[in-house]
Legacy VTK file of the C-alpha trace (Angstrom):
# vtk DataFile Version 3.0
C-alpha trace
ASCII
DATASET POLYDATA
POINTS 474 float
141.455 -12.361 47.870
139.089 -14.774 49.215
139.743 -16.410 52.872
138.163 -19.750 52.913
136.814 -19.850 56.604
136.369 -16.454 56.863
133.642 -16.786 60.132
136.513 -18.817 61.711
139.009 -17.009 64.819
141.732 -16.846 62.706
139.885 -14.455 60.041
137.603 -12.262 62.490
140.929 -11.586 65.180
143.931 -11.621 62.722
143.017 -11.260 59.233
140.261 -8.368 58.975
141.615 -6.430 61.406
145.283 -6.653 59.855
143.208 -6.026 56.184
141.454 -3.049 57.856
144.850 -1.274 58.685
145.914 -1.778 55.611
143.172 -0.077 53.945
143.112 2.764 56.589
146.725 3.429 55.275
146.230 3.403 51.925
148.459 0.130 51.077
145.621 -1.719 50.034
145.214 -1.539 45.944
142.470 0.545 45.399
140.271 -1.665 43.113
141.224 -4.770 45.432
138.059 -6.792 46.704
138.060 -8.964 49.623
135.664 -12.202 49.889
135.169 -14.153 52.361
133.464 -17.833 52.062
132.449 -19.403 54.873
129.729 -22.407 55.147
127.442 -20.406 57.430
124.032 -19.224 55.327
124.839 -15.587 55.904
123.656 -12.430 53.677
126.531 -9.624 53.235
124.887 -7.402 55.552
124.983 -9.704 58.476
128.442 -10.597 57.931
129.521 -7.153 57.815
127.533 -6.864 61.221
129.962 -9.623 62.183
132.531 -8.461 60.623
132.462 -4.876 62.120
131.816 -6.286 65.967
135.217 -8.183 65.540
137.276 -5.480 63.636
135.936 -2.876 66.770
137.149 -5.285 69.296
140.454 -6.006 67.878
141.558 -2.419 66.610
142.617 0.541 69.231
139.934 2.760 69.735
141.422 5.737 68.673
142.489 3.576 65.158
138.921 2.585 64.198
136.739 5.228 62.793
132.922 4.573 60.936
133.727 6.323 57.803
137.277 4.234 57.438
134.823 1.068 58.244
132.231 2.104 55.745
135.093 2.806 52.906
136.653 -0.772 53.776
133.446 -2.370 54.581
132.429 -1.476 50.929
135.572 -3.976 49.769
134.030 -7.287 51.406
131.499 -9.381 50.011
130.582 -13.216 51.635
130.061 -15.955 49.627
128.108 -19.203 51.892
129.731 -22.612 50.376
130.497 -25.934 51.473
134.573 -25.817 50.916
134.376 -30.001 50.361
131.962 -29.944 47.504
133.589 -29.270 44.391
130.112 -27.828 42.769
130.188 -24.956 45.219
133.209 -24.246 43.891
131.675 -24.102 40.324
129.025 -21.320 41.884
132.044 -19.337 43.255
133.486 -19.551 39.849
130.313 -18.026 38.746
130.224 -15.387 41.701
133.065 -14.200 40.848
132.724 -13.626 37.254
134.982 -11.434 35.134
137.027 -10.509 38.224
138.528 -14.366 38.089
140.526 -12.670 35.310
141.978 -10.262 37.892
145.295 -11.066 40.209
143.458 -13.758 42.791
144.671 -14.255 46.473
143.319 -17.624 48.000
144.219 -17.397 51.586
143.295 -20.989 53.484
142.067 -20.173 57.227
141.062 -23.599 57.117
141.835 -26.997 58.743
145.182 -28.984 57.086
142.823 -31.333 56.155
141.046 -28.993 53.549
143.970 -27.907 52.101
144.127 -30.787 49.866
140.223 -30.635 48.519
140.379 -26.897 48.232
143.167 -26.865 45.469
141.968 -29.245 43.590
138.338 -27.656 43.361
139.874 -24.854 42.481
141.879 -25.938 40.067
138.469 -28.289 38.107
136.534 -24.703 38.766
139.302 -23.091 36.629
139.945 -20.499 39.270
143.705 -21.639 39.593
145.519 -19.693 36.908
149.224 -18.278 36.960
147.805 -14.972 37.982
146.632 -16.786 41.649
148.708 -16.981 44.735
147.554 -19.225 47.747
148.481 -18.998 51.435
148.594 -21.939 53.855
148.483 -21.868 57.297
150.668 -23.810 59.200
150.856 -26.675 60.607
151.500 -28.374 57.058
150.332 -31.682 57.931
150.972 -33.439 60.682
154.284 -35.573 59.930
156.599 -35.674 57.138
154.809 -38.090 55.124
150.888 -36.114 55.261
153.511 -32.574 54.898
154.837 -34.197 51.737
151.258 -35.301 50.476
149.401 -31.825 51.049
152.666 -29.880 49.410
152.447 -32.543 46.407
148.653 -31.570 45.926
149.462 -28.088 46.157
152.133 -28.708 43.646
150.148 -30.343 41.476
147.754 -27.318 41.056
149.836 -24.155 41.675
153.950 -23.384 41.409
156.012 -23.324 43.992
156.585 -18.931 43.571
152.471 -18.992 43.975
152.639 -20.741 47.303
153.002 -18.592 50.602
153.345 -21.045 53.430
152.928 -18.341 56.419
154.200 -18.531 59.891
153.035 -15.396 61.755
155.878 -15.121 64.315
158.134 -14.191 60.850
156.353 -11.310 60.608
156.657 -9.926 64.202
159.268 -6.663 63.956
161.736 -8.022 66.183
162.207 -11.122 64.868
163.400 -9.238 61.503
164.987 -6.680 63.388
167.525 -9.881 64.523
168.367 -10.318 61.180
169.747 -6.464 61.002
171.082 -7.120 64.342
173.132 -9.890 63.087
173.948 -8.640 59.292
173.742 -4.616 59.500
176.166 -4.867 63.026
180.221 -5.869 62.306
180.133 -5.903 66.187
178.763 -9.239 66.654
179.559 -10.893 63.881
182.898 -11.860 65.341
181.095 -13.626 68.352
178.400 -15.309 66.957
179.866 -18.245 66.956
181.427 -21.433 69.249
183.756 -20.633 71.235
182.022 -17.280 72.379
178.398 -18.280 72.937
177.493 -20.771 75.956
174.295 -22.027 74.843
170.940 -19.739 73.219
167.377 -20.617 75.119
164.057 -19.900 72.603
161.125 -19.807 74.432
157.881 -19.096 73.911
155.164 -19.258 76.831
151.745 -18.998 76.820
149.448 -18.213 79.742
146.077 -19.981 78.228
144.918 -23.332 77.844
143.301 -24.655 74.678
140.777 -22.536 74.581
137.948 -23.735 71.716
140.475 -25.762 69.636
140.221 -28.699 72.408
139.650 -30.850 69.488
142.032 -29.394 66.808
145.001 -29.602 69.636
144.173 -32.898 71.350
145.810 -34.217 67.842
148.464 -32.216 67.099
150.313 -31.349 70.645
152.978 -28.726 71.161
155.094 -30.287 69.132
153.431 -30.412 66.122
150.976 -26.910 66.822
154.284 -24.696 68.014
157.906 -26.255 68.179
157.810 -27.558 64.560
156.723 -24.446 62.878
157.514 -20.974 65.731
160.580 -22.403 67.318
162.506 -24.337 64.806
161.845 -20.527 62.832
163.249 -18.482 65.287
166.778 -21.175 66.037
166.766 -20.257 61.891
167.223 -16.929 62.351
169.606 -16.772 65.362
171.666 -19.490 63.200
171.807 -18.816 60.028
175.083 -17.560 57.335
174.380 -14.281 56.380
172.943 -14.741 53.061
174.326 -13.465 49.772
171.674 -10.434 49.353
168.025 -10.348 51.274
166.000 -11.733 48.407
163.684 -14.963 49.320
165.202 -17.582 47.777
168.889 -16.688 49.290
167.286 -16.441 52.780
165.857 -19.149 52.650
168.076 -21.121 51.532
170.796 -20.296 54.356
167.827 -21.553 56.673
167.068 -24.990 54.875
171.178 -25.716 55.643
170.270 -24.833 59.747
167.340 -27.725 59.580
169.189 -29.872 57.467
172.130 -29.812 59.891
170.119 -30.020 63.097
171.786 -33.191 65.229
168.778 -36.457 65.239
167.326 -37.120 68.164
166.085 -40.755 68.060
165.963 -43.575 70.562
167.115 -43.777 73.790
168.156 -40.291 72.862
164.852 -39.156 73.291
164.872 -39.702 76.841
167.783 -37.356 77.450
167.036 -34.387 75.178
163.312 -34.223 75.390
160.859 -33.495 78.195
157.279 -33.521 77.467
154.900 -31.908 79.856
151.002 -31.542 80.616
149.385 -28.610 82.985
147.503 -30.013 85.465
145.024 -27.830 87.753
146.213 -24.659 89.440
145.822 -20.833 89.718
146.933 -18.142 87.284
146.176 -14.693 87.811
144.371 -15.541 91.299
142.117 -17.920 89.296
141.518 -21.104 89.031
142.363 -23.484 86.237
141.243 -26.883 85.331
143.617 -29.717 84.017
144.090 -30.179 80.738
141.757 -33.687 80.013
139.037 -31.129 81.523
138.989 -28.826 78.595
136.406 -28.924 76.314
136.997 -31.890 73.518
139.771 -32.868 75.253
140.047 -37.013 75.593
139.612 -37.577 79.940
143.182 -39.947 79.528
144.822 -37.823 76.725
148.438 -38.326 76.891
148.760 -35.021 74.475
151.834 -32.741 75.753
150.411 -29.115 76.296
154.597 -28.283 76.809
157.839 -29.766 75.278
161.373 -28.441 75.918
164.121 -30.119 73.954
168.005 -29.637 73.787
168.718 -29.224 70.303
172.531 -29.101 68.215
173.562 -28.206 64.878
176.345 -30.194 63.498
178.206 -27.336 61.662
181.353 -25.316 62.221
180.141 -22.128 63.211
177.896 -23.919 65.955
179.496 -27.270 66.794
179.108 -27.657 71.301
176.820 -25.329 71.631
173.423 -26.719 72.785
170.156 -24.588 71.435
167.478 -24.808 74.540
163.793 -24.947 72.693
160.458 -24.580 75.254
156.981 -23.373 74.764
154.102 -24.562 77.180
150.785 -23.611 77.367
149.132 -22.437 81.333
152.270 -20.932 82.125
153.428 -18.399 84.950
153.975 -15.683 82.159
152.684 -14.764 78.857
156.365 -13.539 76.945
158.235 -14.859 73.769
162.170 -14.524 74.060
165.592 -15.733 72.590
168.430 -15.028 74.948
172.308 -15.764 73.710
174.044 -16.601 76.671
177.843 -15.914 76.204
180.819 -17.366 77.984
182.829 -15.987 81.069
185.938 -13.900 80.729
188.570 -16.074 80.606
190.260 -14.952 83.698
187.738 -13.403 86.378
189.834 -10.102 88.291
186.800 -8.740 89.948
184.436 -11.026 92.407
180.692 -10.846 91.247
181.283 -10.886 87.512
178.869 -12.708 85.767
178.741 -13.832 81.779
176.948 -11.175 78.760
173.926 -11.830 78.132
171.911 -10.549 74.875
168.249 -11.020 75.116
165.409 -10.304 72.096
162.112 -10.017 73.856
158.985 -11.128 70.993
156.504 -9.877 73.577
154.745 -8.695 75.230
157.394 -5.684 74.633
159.930 -5.877 71.645
163.253 -5.142 73.433
166.603 -5.807 72.758
168.944 -6.039 75.370
172.697 -6.544 76.137
173.624 -7.112 79.680
177.491 -6.011 80.559
178.923 -5.801 83.867
179.810 -2.050 85.164
181.048 -0.773 88.534
179.145 0.340 90.954
179.675 3.517 92.464
181.994 4.146 95.240
184.749 2.496 96.877
186.488 -0.790 95.572
186.227 -2.755 92.381
182.223 -3.630 93.353
180.679 -5.140 89.830
177.020 -4.947 89.166
174.752 -6.140 86.086
173.926 -3.242 83.557
172.174 -3.073 80.500
172.228 -1.523 76.918
168.474 -1.576 75.999
166.797 -0.995 72.928
163.178 -0.383 73.579
161.543 -0.482 69.891
158.507 1.271 71.068
160.759 3.680 72.940
163.019 4.376 69.938
159.903 4.786 67.325
157.056 6.611 69.953
154.877 8.508 66.475
154.714 4.721 64.840
151.934 2.377 65.569
153.338 -1.301 65.930
152.166 -3.216 62.894
150.584 -6.237 63.677
152.694 -9.622 61.979
149.510 -10.213 59.979
149.359 -6.769 57.853
152.934 -7.205 57.438
153.021 -11.053 56.025
149.592 -10.017 54.294
150.831 -7.126 52.138
154.289 -9.391 51.434
151.494 -11.803 50.023
150.015 -8.971 47.607
152.657 -7.935 46.652
154.397 -11.237 45.652
157.502 -11.203 48.140
157.598 -14.551 49.918
161.360 -13.656 51.760
158.927 -14.637 55.093
157.463 -17.456 54.059
158.314 -21.331 54.219
159.613 -23.230 51.559
158.472 -26.632 50.731
161.858 -28.062 51.314
161.679 -26.257 54.516
158.699 -27.569 55.619
160.281 -31.267 54.775
163.629 -30.367 56.607
161.414 -29.116 60.020
159.700 -32.829 59.811
162.321 -34.840 59.090
163.651 -33.330 62.285
160.565 -33.644 64.386
159.293 -37.013 63.313
162.082 -39.421 65.244
161.116 -37.566 68.283
157.590 -37.875 68.235
158.495 -41.657 67.157
160.742 -42.123 70.007
158.470 -40.490 72.703
155.531 -43.195 71.555
158.036 -45.982 71.711
159.650 -45.073 75.110
156.355 -44.845 75.974
157.227 -41.581 77.080
154.216 -39.800 78.839
153.743 -36.002 79.304
155.268 -35.040 82.794
152.463 -32.974 84.937
152.635 -29.483 85.741
150.704 -27.092 87.938
149.387 -24.371 85.406
150.959 -21.372 86.407
154.288 -22.896 86.681
157.390 -22.905 84.562
156.317 -26.176 83.303
157.783 -29.356 84.394
160.688 -30.257 86.778
162.334 -32.593 84.055
162.499 -29.177 82.053
164.161 -27.767 84.552
166.792 -30.530 85.071
167.458 -30.062 81.010
169.913 -27.532 81.643
170.998 -28.065 85.094
172.267 -31.256 84.629
175.056 -29.071 82.199
175.695 -26.553 84.917
172.775 -23.677 83.304
169.657 -22.989 84.221
166.630 -21.354 82.041
165.804 -17.832 82.017
162.963 -17.255 83.573
LINES 1 475
474 0 1 2 3 4 5 6 7 8 9 10 11 12 13 14 15 16 17 18 19 20 21 22 23 24 25 26 27 28 29 30 31 32 33 34 35 36 37 38 39 40 41 42 43 44 45 46 47 48 49 50 51 52 53 54 55 56 57 58 59 60 61 62 63 64 65 66 67 68 69 70 71 72 73 74 75 76 77 78 79 80 81 82 83 84 85 86 87 88 89 90 91 92 93 94 95 96 97 98 99 100 101 102 103 104 105 106 107 108 109 110 111 112 113 114 115 116 117 118 119 120 121 122 123 124 125 126 127 128 129 130 131 132 133 134 135 136 137 138 139 140 141 142 143 144 145 146 147 148 149 150 151 152 153 154 155 156 157 158 159 160 161 162 163 164 165 166 167 168 169 170 171 172 173 174 175 176 177 178 179 180 181 182 183 184 185 186 187 188 189 190 191 192 193 194 195 196 197 198 199 200 201 202 203 204 205 206 207 208 209 210 211 212 213 214 215 216 217 218 219 220 221 222 223 224 225 226 227 228 229 230 231 232 233 234 235 236 237 238 239 240 241 242 243 244 245 246 247 248 249 250 251 252 253 254 255 256 257 258 259 260 261 262 263 264 265 266 267 268 269 270 271 272 273 274 275 276 277 278 279 280 281 282 283 284 285 286 287 288 289 290 291 292 293 294 295 296 297 298 299 300 301 302 303 304 305 306 307 308 309 310 311 312 313 314 315 316 317 318 319 320 321 322 323 324 325 326 327 328 329 330 331 332 333 334 335 336 337 338 339 340 341 342 343 344 345 346 347 348 349 350 351 352 353 354 355 356 357 358 359 360 361 362 363 364 365 366 367 368 369 370 371 372 373 374 375 376 377 378 379 380 381 382 383 384 385 386 387 388 389 390 391 392 393 394 395 396 397 398 399 400 401 402 403 404 405 406 407 408 409 410 411 412 413 414 415 416 417 418 419 420 421 422 423 424 425 426 427 428 429 430 431 432 433 434 435 436 437 438 439 440 441 442 443 444 445 446 447 448 449 450 451 452 453 454 455 456 457 458 459 460 461 462 463 464 465 466 467 468 469 470 471 472 473
């Protein structure tokens, strides 16, 4: 495996700790080497010191052992290069030597604008043979046109079966449990449709701001950074039909159908069905937080959204008339990711206090699935109270270490399983739906609504549900 951008946050905070865990558990091929390439002029020893420091910070103390690290470090090597220079890829080919004849995985932990030149340089240096795979981080482009340009450039060098477009949300245990919940239990299938489900909410809420990503984020925003990929992927898993078999093509065929069935939002509909927000100064955990436009590398007059909420609809038989509310934001009150399946109330209410059933799928900070039912309170009379059937994965499997999403996805790449990765037409379909929304914002001069850091977003996001008598699950 060759990691381009190996001194960046993604490589140091996610990829190397994930690979360390896979090594620790004996999941990596015995002769697998991990080469890290970056612009920094470092010797191998200096890089190993840097890598060890970050792995110690990310790996639980009970799981970090010096002898394990020493054996893992034997796999690691560092190569200093400029990823934009073709000549450096010639040097890389010589550095790899005979090892390039083995299977090779290229992980592009870089800015998306480097995807195209890296692929071209790999090809020109003779490093892109049939026994190679390439991993692309999101976002793939910033629009449908740019995504197609990237995919066409990658496609000229690598076959689609060699391309792994990663979305780490698909590697989360609870996300995969969603598929098990739906397709391995007969209980839910009859009611998983219009007629029984009132609406669906998907929320990814973050307390962090842009941190050190201001320059990138200010040209991206919440729609491109989160909703176009993470939230739409979750929507697909909630709404897709059962695949004919559990393999990469069958699963991704069903996801594409959902993306293509999303009802377009454009023109004046953008004002009614979407809300943009940008965090203002506030407090989180008792600490003062500056407004977004005071963050490092952010324009003082920036109109980039740090929050977005969308009322989406799926035009097919299963979901006709069921609203899907998608929401994501930075500097929110709490950090959590969840999917809420809100069922319709019983057709005739016999008892006071009766509430509609709700299925809550929590992705973080805890992995948990709970079903809210109504039951009788002890004592005289029929007083009802909500009760939960609760599946807490950490309690059900207390002896099992919780795998990080990147561990699972990296192992899938190594084994050549692309089930949990996005296919090229998935990316196109997602951008085809998102682009008209972004265009509508600019055409209607819809500036982001301010919301205090530490809140649940702008008031207008509440109105998105309240006008139909619903409310967010906060």
